[in-house]
VOFIFI-805291 format. One record per residue (C-alpha): z, y, x. Coordinates in steps of 0.5 Angstrom, whole numbers, padded with zeros to 4 digits, always signed. Each point is the difference from the previous one (the first is absolute). Example, Ala and Ser with C-alpha at 12.3 -4.5 7.8 and 13.67 -1.06 7.14 Angstrom:
REM VOFIFI-805291
+0016-0009+0025/-0002+0007+0002/
REM end
This chain:
REM VOFIFI-805291
+0000+0000+0000/-0002+0007+0003/+0006+0005+0002/+0000+0007-0002/+0004+0005+0003/+0002+0006-0005/+0004+0006+0000/+0005+0000-0006/+0005+0006-0001/+0007-0002+0001/+0002+0001-0007/-0005-0005-0003/+0002-0005+0005/+0007+0001-0001/-0001-0001-0008/-0005-0006+0002/+0006-0003+0004/+0005+0000-0006/-0005-0006-0003/-0001-0004+0006/+0004-0006+0003/+0004-0006-0003/+0001+0000-0007/-0004+0006-0001/-0007+0001-0003/-0004-0001+0006/+0001-0004+0007/-0003+0005+0004/-0003+0007+0001/-0006-0003+0001/+0000-0004-0007/+0002+0006-0003/-0005+0004+0002/-0006-0005-0001/+0003-0001-0007/+0000+0008-0001/-0007+0000+0003/-0003-0006-0005/+0003+0004-0006/-0003+0007+0002/-0007-0004+0001/+0001-0003-0007/+0002+0006-0003/-0006+0004+0003/-0005-0006-0003/+0003+0001-0007/-0002+0008+0001/-0007-0002+0003/-0001-0005-0006/+0002+0006-0005/-0005+0005+0003/-0005-0005+0000/+0000+0000+0008/+0001-0008+0001/-0004-0005-0003/+0005-0006-0003/
REM end
C-alpha cells in the first residue's frame, strides 16, 4: 500500500487521536484517515450523480 505524508493542524490531530486506540472507533491514525477519505469520496460521488457528472 502506498504511503502518503501530509501536514495536519494539531487541533485536528488531537481530535482524531481521541477516537484512536484500544476500545475506540479506530485502531490507528491510518485507519481513521482511510475511513474518512472513503466516506468523503462516497459523498462526492453522490453529489456528482445528483448533478449528472457521474454515470452510475
